[in-house]
TIKOLLO-284776 format. One record per residue (C-alpha): residue number from 1; residue in three letters; y, x, z. Coordinates in pm, 1 decimal. Layout:
<mimis>
<mimi k="NUM" r="ALA" Y="Y" X="X" Z="Z"/>
...
</mimis>
This chain:
<mimis>
<mimi k="1" r="MET" Y="434.2" X="881.6" Z="1027.5"/>
<mimi k="2" r="TYR" Y="220.1" X="996.9" Z="735.9"/>
<mimi k="3" r="LEU" Y="114.6" X="858.9" Z="398.6"/>
<mimi k="4" r="ASP" Y="-196.0" X="638.3" Z="425.8"/>
<mimi k="5" r="HIS" Y="-239.8" X="449.7" Z="99.6"/>
<mimi k="6" r="LEU" Y="-85.3" X="302.2" Z="-215.1"/>
<mimi k="7" r="VAL" Y="-116.7" X="-62.5" Z="-320.3"/>
<mimi k="8" r="ILE" Y="-161.4" X="-221.5" Z="-661.6"/>
<mimi k="9" r="LEU" Y="-72.0" X="-591.0" Z="-651.9"/>
<mimi k="10" r="ALA" Y="-228.9" X="-841.9" Z="-890.1"/>
<mimi k="11" r="ASN" Y="-260.0" X="-1217.4" Z="-923.5"/>
<mimi k="12" r="ASP" Y="-629.3" X="-1167.3" Z="-1002.2"/>
<mimi k="13" r="LEU" Y="-840.3" X="-895.7" Z="-840.7"/>
<mimi k="14" r="GLU" Y="-1045.3" X="-818.6" Z="-1151.4"/>
<mimi k="15" r="ALA" Y="-725.5" X="-771.9" Z="-1352.1"/>
<mimi k="16" r="GLY" Y="-594.7" X="-534.2" Z="-1085.5"/>
<mimi k="17" r="VAL" Y="-918.5" X="-337.2" Z="-1081.2"/>
<mimi k="18" r="ALA" Y="-909.9" X="-315.9" Z="-1462.0"/>
<mimi k="19" r="HIS" Y="-553.4" X="-181.7" Z="-1446.7"/>
<mimi k="20" r="ALA" Y="-657.2" X="88.6" Z="-1200.9"/>
<mimi k="21" r="GLU" Y="-960.3" X="177.2" Z="-1412.0"/>
<mimi k="22" r="ALA" Y="-757.8" X="194.9" Z="-1733.1"/>
<mimi k="23" r="SER" Y="-501.2" X="418.6" Z="-1563.7"/>
<mimi k="24" r="LEU" Y="-736.0" X="653.0" Z="-1377.2"/>
<mimi k="25" r="GLY" Y="-1068.4" X="628.5" Z="-1557.4"/>
<mimi k="26" r="LEU" Y="-1245.4" X="521.6" Z="-1236.7"/>
<mimi k="27" r="ARG" Y="-1321.7" X="173.2" Z="-1110.4"/>
<mimi k="28" r="PRO" Y="-1225.0" X="90.3" Z="-749.7"/>
<mimi k="29" r="GLN" Y="-1514.3" X="-34.5" Z="-539.0"/>
<mimi k="30" r="PRO" Y="-1523.7" X="-381.9" Z="-379.4"/>
<mimi k="31" r="GLY" Y="-1346.5" X="-393.5" Z="-44.8"/>
<mimi k="32" r="GLY" Y="-1341.6" X="-716.3" Z="151.7"/>
<mimi k="33" r="ARG" Y="-1154.2" X="-1030.4" Z="251.5"/>
<mimi k="34" r="HIS" Y="-844.9" X="-1078.2" Z="466.5"/>
<mimi k="35" r="VAL" Y="-891.6" X="-1433.8" Z="590.5"/>
<mimi k="36" r="ARG" Y="-557.4" X="-1445.5" Z="771.9"/>
<mimi k="37" r="PHE" Y="-366.1" X="-1389.2" Z="447.5"/>
<mimi k="38" r="GLY" Y="-607.8" X="-1539.8" Z="194.3"/>
<mimi k="39" r="THR" Y="-650.1" X="-1213.4" Z="4.7"/>
<mimi k="40" r="HIS" Y="-922.4" X="-969.5" Z="-97.7"/>
<mimi k="41" r="ASN" Y="-920.3" X="-612.5" Z="-223.7"/>
<mimi k="42" r="ALA" Y="-1086.3" X="-319.2" Z="-394.2"/>
<mimi k="43" r="LEU" Y="-1053.8" X="46.6" Z="-291.2"/>
<mimi k="44" r="LEU" Y="-1058.9" X="397.0" Z="-436.6"/>
<mimi k="45" r="SER" Y="-1027.6" X="728.5" Z="-254.9"/>
<mimi k="46" r="ILE" Y="-746.2" X="947.8" Z="-384.7"/>
<mimi k="47" r="GLY" Y="-830.5" X="1239.1" Z="-158.2"/>
<mimi k="48" r="GLU" Y="-764.7" X="1378.2" Z="189.1"/>
<mimi k="49" r="GLY" Y="-802.9" X="1046.7" Z="368.6"/>
<mimi k="50" r="LEU" Y="-571.9" X="873.9" Z="119.7"/>
<mimi k="51" r="TYR" Y="-674.1" X="573.5" Z="-84.7"/>
<mimi k="52" r="LEU" Y="-564.5" X="325.5" Z="-347.4"/>
<mimi k="53" r="GLU" Y="-591.0" X="-45.0" Z="-265.8"/>
<mimi k="54" r="VAL" Y="-595.3" X="-324.0" Z="-523.2"/>
<mimi k="55" r="LEU" Y="-483.8" X="-646.6" Z="-353.7"/>
<mimi k="56" r="ALA" Y="-488.2" X="-1004.2" Z="-486.3"/>
<mimi k="57" r="PRO" Y="-510.5" X="-1363.4" Z="-363.3"/>
<mimi k="58" r="GLU" Y="-865.9" X="-1481.2" Z="-310.9"/>
<mimi k="59" r="PRO" Y="-922.2" X="-1782.2" Z="-542.7"/>
<mimi k="60" r="GLU" Y="-1154.0" X="-1964.1" Z="-301.5"/>
<mimi k="61" r="ALA" Y="-921.6" X="-1921.4" Z="-3.9"/>
<mimi k="62" r="GLN" Y="-662.6" X="-2175.0" Z="99.6"/>
<mimi k="63" r="HIS" Y="-303.9" X="-2057.1" Z="102.9"/>
<mimi k="64" r="PRO" Y="-242.9" X="-1924.2" Z="455.9"/>
<mimi k="65" r="GLY" Y="54.5" X="-2155.9" Z="505.2"/>
<mimi k="66" r="LYS" Y="290.5" X="-1860.1" Z="545.7"/>
<mimi k="67" r="PRO" Y="401.9" X="-1583.6" Z="312.8"/>
<mimi k="68" r="ARG" Y="125.3" X="-1350.0" Z="204.4"/>
<mimi k="69" r="TRP" Y="159.6" X="-986.3" Z="299.9"/>
<mimi k="70" r="LEU" Y="254.4" X="-658.5" Z="131.3"/>
<mimi k="71" r="GLY" Y="487.5" X="-819.9" Z="-120.5"/>
<mimi k="72" r="LEU" Y="220.7" X="-1044.3" Z="-271.4"/>
<mimi k="73" r="GLU" Y="405.0" X="-1370.7" Z="-201.3"/>
<mimi k="74" r="GLY" Y="591.3" X="-1461.1" Z="-518.6"/>
<mimi k="75" r="PHE" Y="444.7" X="-1166.8" Z="-707.9"/>
<mimi k="76" r="ASP" Y="431.8" X="-1221.8" Z="-1084.0"/>
<mimi k="77" r="GLY" Y="370.5" X="-1030.4" Z="-1401.4"/>
<mimi k="78" r="PRO" Y="89.0" X="-788.1" Z="-1480.6"/>
<mimi k="79" r="PRO" Y="-87.5" X="-581.5" Z="-1213.3"/>
<mimi k="80" r="ARG" Y="112.6" X="-278.6" Z="-1104.5"/>
<mimi k="81" r="LEU" Y="158.7" X="-22.5" Z="-833.0"/>
<mimi k="82" r="ALA" Y="392.0" X="-200.4" Z="-594.6"/>
<mimi k="83" r="ASN" Y="381.8" X="-66.2" Z="-239.4"/>
<mimi k="84" r="TRP" Y="324.7" X="239.2" Z="-21.7"/>
<mimi k="85" r="VAL" Y="183.6" X="234.6" Z="329.3"/>
<mimi k="86" r="CYS" Y="234.7" X="493.4" Z="600.7"/>
<mimi k="87" r="ALA" Y="30.5" X="527.8" Z="919.1"/>
<mimi k="88" r="THR" Y="170.4" X="588.2" Z="1264.8"/>
<mimi k="89" r="ASP" Y="0.5" X="668.7" Z="1592.8"/>
<mimi k="90" r="ASP" Y="223.7" X="420.8" Z="1778.2"/>
<mimi k="91" r="LEU" Y="326.7" X="114.7" Z="1578.7"/>
<mimi k="92" r="ASP" Y="528.0" X="-39.3" Z="1862.5"/>
<mimi k="93" r="GLU" Y="739.1" X="273.0" Z="1900.7"/>
<mimi k="94" r="ALA" Y="787.9" X="294.8" Z="1524.5"/>
<mimi k="95" r="LEU" Y="906.2" X="-66.1" Z="1515.2"/>
<mimi k="96" r="ASP" Y="1149.4" X="-1.0" Z="1798.4"/>
<mimi k="97" r="ASP" Y="1315.9" X="246.1" Z="1562.2"/>
<mimi k="98" r="ALA" Y="1270.9" X="27.2" Z="1251.1"/>
<mimi k="99" r="PRO" Y="1259.4" X="-340.3" Z="1357.3"/>
<mimi k="100" r="PHE" Y="1330.1" X="-452.3" Z="1000.3"/>
<mimi k="101" r="ALA" Y="978.4" X="-331.6" Z="904.1"/>
<mimi k="102" r="GLY" Y="825.6" X="-647.7" Z="1052.3"/>
<mimi k="103" r="GLU" Y="616.6" X="-773.1" Z="1340.1"/>
<mimi k="104" r="PRO" Y="282.8" X="-617.3" Z="1438.8"/>
<mimi k="105" r="VAL" Y="-25.3" X="-812.0" Z="1326.8"/>
<mimi k="106" r="ASN" Y="-377.1" X="-733.5" Z="1452.5"/>
<mimi k="107" r="LEU" Y="-645.3" X="-740.7" Z="1182.7"/>
<mimi k="108" r="GLN" Y="-1016.8" X="-667.0" Z="1158.9"/>
<mimi k="109" r="ARG" Y="-1268.1" X="-649.5" Z="875.7"/>
<mimi k="110" r="GLY" Y="-1618.9" X="-547.0" Z="969.2"/>
<mimi k="111" r="ASP" Y="-1598.6" X="-229.4" Z="1173.1"/>
<mimi k="112" r="LEU" Y="-1238.7" X="-162.4" Z="1071.3"/>
<mimi k="113" r="ARG" Y="-959.3" X="-259.9" Z="1309.7"/>
<mimi k="114" r="TRP" Y="-591.1" X="-199.9" Z="1249.0"/>
<mimi k="115" r="ARG" Y="-239.3" X="-317.3" Z="1329.3"/>
<mimi k="116" r="ILE" Y="13.2" X="-358.4" Z="1051.8"/>
<mimi k="117" r="ALA" Y="381.6" X="-451.0" Z="1041.9"/>
<mimi k="118" r="ILE" Y="452.7" X="-757.9" Z="830.0"/>
<mimi k="119" r="PRO" Y="803.7" X="-902.4" Z="779.5"/>
<mimi k="120" r="ALA" Y="816.8" X="-1278.8" Z="835.2"/>
<mimi k="121" r="ASP" Y="896.9" X="-1343.0" Z="468.7"/>
<mimi k="122" r="GLY" Y="612.9" X="-1119.2" Z="347.8"/>
<mimi k="123" r="ARG" Y="852.0" X="-900.6" Z="150.0"/>
<mimi k="124" r="LEU" Y="855.4" X="-522.5" Z="150.3"/>
<mimi k="125" r="PRO" Y="1078.2" X="-342.3" Z="403.0"/>
<mimi k="126" r="MET" Y="1411.6" X="-247.3" Z="244.9"/>
<mimi k="127" r="GLY" Y="1286.9" X="-380.5" Z="-87.2"/>
<mimi k="128" r="GLY" Y="1007.8" X="-122.3" Z="-95.1"/>
<mimi k="129" r="ALA" Y="1222.3" X="182.1" Z="-18.0"/>
<mimi k="130" r="PHE" Y="1079.7" X="193.6" Z="335.2"/>
<mimi k="131" r="PRO" Y="700.1" X="200.0" Z="369.2"/>
<mimi k="132" r="THR" Y="480.2" X="-66.1" Z="521.1"/>
<mimi k="133" r="LEU" Y="368.0" X="65.7" Z="860.8"/>
<mimi k="134" r="ILE" Y="7.5" X="64.1" Z="981.3"/>
<mimi k="135" r="GLN" Y="-177.1" X="188.0" Z="1289.5"/>
<mimi k="136" r="TRP" Y="-551.9" X="238.5" Z="1270.4"/>
<mimi k="137" r="GLU" Y="-746.7" X="151.1" Z="1584.1"/>
<mimi k="138" r="THR" Y="-1071.7" X="274.4" Z="1431.0"/>
<mimi k="139" r="GLN" Y="-1145.3" X="549.2" Z="1182.3"/>
<mimi k="140" r="PRO" Y="-890.9" X="507.5" Z="897.9"/>
<mimi k="141" r="CYS" Y="-1021.8" X="327.3" Z="590.9"/>
<mimi k="142" r="GLY" Y="-940.4" X="621.9" Z="364.9"/>
<mimi k="143" r="THR" Y="-1182.0" X="847.9" Z="550.0"/>
<mimi k="144" r="CYS" Y="-1471.5" X="603.4" Z="495.8"/>
<mimi k="145" r="LEU" Y="-1460.0" X="595.7" Z="115.1"/>
<mimi k="146" r="PRO" Y="-1673.1" X="815.3" Z="-112.7"/>
<mimi k="147" r="ASP" Y="-1499.4" X="1109.6" Z="-276.9"/>
<mimi k="148" r="ARG" Y="-1470.4" X="1025.1" Z="-647.7"/>
<mimi k="149" r="GLY" Y="-1286.1" X="1342.4" Z="-737.9"/>
<mimi k="150" r="CYS" Y="-932.5" X="1198.3" Z="-731.1"/>
<mimi k="151" r="ARG" Y="-643.7" X="1380.1" Z="-563.0"/>
<mimi k="152" r="LEU" Y="-293.6" X="1244.9" Z="-525.1"/>
<mimi k="153" r="ARG" Y="-42.6" X="1481.0" Z="-680.9"/>
<mimi k="154" r="SER" Y="287.0" X="1294.7" Z="-632.9"/>
<mimi k="155" r="VAL" Y="449.9" X="958.5" Z="-566.9"/>
<mimi k="156" r="ALA" Y="791.4" X="871.3" Z="-713.2"/>
<mimi k="157" r="ILE" Y="980.7" X="582.2" Z="-553.8"/>
<mimi k="158" r="GLN" Y="1308.5" X="446.5" Z="-688.4"/>
<mimi k="159" r="ALA" Y="1495.1" X="177.3" Z="-497.9"/>
<mimi k="160" r="PRO" Y="1845.7" X="42.6" Z="-439.3"/>
<mimi k="161" r="LEU" Y="1824.5" X="114.2" Z="-64.9"/>
<mimi k="162" r="ALA" Y="1680.2" X="463.3" Z="-97.6"/>
<mimi k="163" r="ARG" Y="1957.1" X="629.4" Z="101.8"/>
<mimi k="164" r="GLU" Y="1937.7" X="376.6" Z="384.6"/>
<mimi k="165" r="ALA" Y="1559.4" X="407.6" Z="397.5"/>
<mimi k="166" r="LEU" Y="1578.4" X="785.2" Z="421.4"/>
<mimi k="167" r="VAL" Y="1820.2" X="754.0" Z="714.2"/>
<mimi k="168" r="ALA" Y="1579.9" X="508.6" Z="881.3"/>
<mimi k="169" r="MET" Y="1303.4" X="768.5" Z="841.5"/>
<mimi k="170" r="GLY" Y="1511.0" X="1023.1" Z="1027.2"/>
<mimi k="171" r="GLY" Y="1619.6" X="1200.3" Z="710.5"/>
<mimi k="172" r="GLU" Y="1270.5" X="1322.9" Z="624.3"/>
<mimi k="173" r="LEU" Y="1004.4" X="1171.8" Z="400.2"/>
<mimi k="174" r="PRO" Y="655.6" X="1134.7" Z="552.3"/>
<mimi k="175" r="ASP" Y="479.6" X="1341.5" Z="285.2"/>
<mimi k="176" r="GLY" Y="594.1" X="1630.6" Z="70.7"/>
<mimi k="177" r="ARG" Y="443.0" X="1466.8" Z="-236.6"/>
<mimi k="178" r="VAL" Y="675.8" X="1165.8" Z="-207.0"/>
<mimi k="179" r="THR" Y="1019.4" X="1151.5" Z="-368.4"/>
<mimi k="180" r="LEU" Y="1268.2" X="871.1" Z="-302.3"/>
<mimi k="181" r="THR" Y="1575.2" X="822.6" Z="-519.5"/>
<mimi k="182" r="GLY" Y="1834.7" X="552.2" Z="-574.1"/>
<mimi k="183" r="ALA" Y="1800.6" X="307.5" Z="-861.0"/>
<mimi k="184" r="ASP" Y="1909.0" X="-40.2" Z="-966.1"/>
<mimi k="185" r="ALA" Y="1558.8" X="-181.7" Z="-906.6"/>
<mimi k="186" r="PHE" Y="1245.5" X="-90.4" Z="-713.4"/>
<mimi k="187" r="ARG" Y="983.0" X="111.2" Z="-897.7"/>
<mimi k="188" r="ILE" Y="691.6" X="319.6" Z="-777.6"/>
<mimi k="189" r="SER" Y="456.8" X="543.1" Z="-972.3"/>
<mimi k="190" r="ALA" Y="202.2" X="811.8" Z="-891.3"/>
<mimi k="191" r="GLU" Y="47.0" X="1114.1" Z="-1054.4"/>
<mimi k="192" r="ILE" Y="-320.1" X="1154.6" Z="-964.4"/>
<mimi k="193" r="ASP" Y="-561.6" X="1430.7" Z="-1058.0"/>
<mimi k="194" r="THR" Y="-896.4" X="1286.4" Z="-1170.0"/>
<mimi k="195" r="PRO" Y="-1224.1" X="1436.2" Z="-1293.4"/>
<mimi k="196" r="ASP" Y="-1087.2" X="1385.6" Z="-1646.4"/>
<mimi k="197" r="GLY" Y="-750.6" X="1544.8" Z="-1573.9"/>
<mimi k="198" r="PRO" Y="-412.7" X="1423.9" Z="-1443.3"/>
<mimi k="199" r="ARG" Y="-336.8" X="1054.3" Z="-1486.1"/>
<mimi k="200" r="HIS" Y="-27.2" X="838.8" Z="-1438.4"/>
<mimi k="201" r="LEU" Y="-40.0" X="517.5" Z="-1236.0"/>
<mimi k="202" r="ALA" Y="239.3" X="260.3" Z="-1231.8"/>
</mimis>
């Protein structure tokens, strides 16, 4: 398991993109639609195959009739960094060890194909302490984005179930830049080097 991308959630994609741009000084590029979940996104490389995703409901799309993914169902408030996603080479095996992470869903957008674990209620595994799991069946999305000069420096995650999540990960975090500590509520923030210097994203 290794860090794949970070997710900003927003109720409106343009507002989410503006939040990313205000934080980092760079505007994420248009991504695409996820018809199955009624969402669309924008993307920004943050180096070494990693990327930042801005995710929001698509106004023209009907509600999918089931909870939206990646914690978007019931999301409120201003746009914010709200999720972390880790890739695995074998999603089924990973879910055998962490069944609470969800059920595998097959998705495709253009030439990209991937499988992702989604809990039935659309919420984040362990309240966000445990990452969303993804398996790329094509070249990972992060390797297809232009290099804009951003490099992830660190990710700080605070969550009530931090200790339990660390146990579920075998006692080791998937990336040395990630810290996970206990807290009374879930929070995630990142430090990212940009062409204009280090920036904070939350």
